C-alpha positions in Angstrom: 12.4 1.0 -2.5 12.1 2.0 1.2 9.9 0.3 4.1 6.4 2.1 3.6 6.5 1.0 -0.4 6.6 -2.6 0.6 4.5 -2.7 3.6 2.0 -1.1 1.3 2.2 -3.3 -1.9 1.8 -6.2 0.9 -1.3 -4.9 2.3 -2.6 -4.4 -1.0 -2.1 -8.0 -2.0 -3.6 -8.9 1.1 -6.7 -7.0 0.8 -6.6 -8.6 -2.6 -6.7 -11.6 -1.1 -9.1 -11.1 1.7 -11.4 -9.5 -0.3 -11.6 -12.5 -3.1 -11.8 -15.0 0.2 -14.8 -12.6 0.9 -16.6 -13.4 -2.4 -15.6 -17.1 -2.2 -17.9 -17.3 1.0 -20.2 -14.8 0.6 -19.2 -12.3 3.4 -20.2 -9.1 2.1 -18.1 -8.1 5.6 -15.1 -9.7 4.2 -14.5 -8.1 0.7 -15.2 -4.4 2.5 -12.3 -5.1 5.0 -10.2 -6.5 2.2 -11.2 -3.6 -0.2 -10.0 -1.5 3.5 -6.8 -2.9 3.4 -6.3 -2.8 -0.6 -7.0 1.6 0.0 -4.6 1.8 3.5 -2.0 -0.5 1.3 -2.0 1.9 -1.8 -2.0 5.1 0.1 0.9 3.8 2.2 2.3 3.0 -1.0 2.2 6.5 -2.4 3.2 8.0 0.8 7.1 5.5 0.2 7.1 7.5 -3.4 6.9 10.6 -2.0 9.2 9.9 0.7 11.8 7.9 -2.0 11.1 10.6 -4.7 12.0 13.4 -2.1 15.1 11.4 -0.6 16.8 10.8 -4.2 16.0 14.8 -4.6 17.8 15.4 -1.7 20.6 13.1 -2.5 20.9 14.7 -6.5 20.8 18.9 -4.7 22.9 18.6 -1.7 21.9 21.7 0.3 24.2 24.5 0.3 
């Protein structure tokens, strides 16, 4: 796992907590912020996944 994967996963989890807190206090703004954080986290994790695959591929097939 690389830094982007970890940070993305943490942002996604924090967004879920923020969204749930927004539902609890009936705050649409907090729910939206939580969803936005989840989307950002998932995007960052996906970018980390791509980096991980690229790193693995470059180790498997080094340049000539």
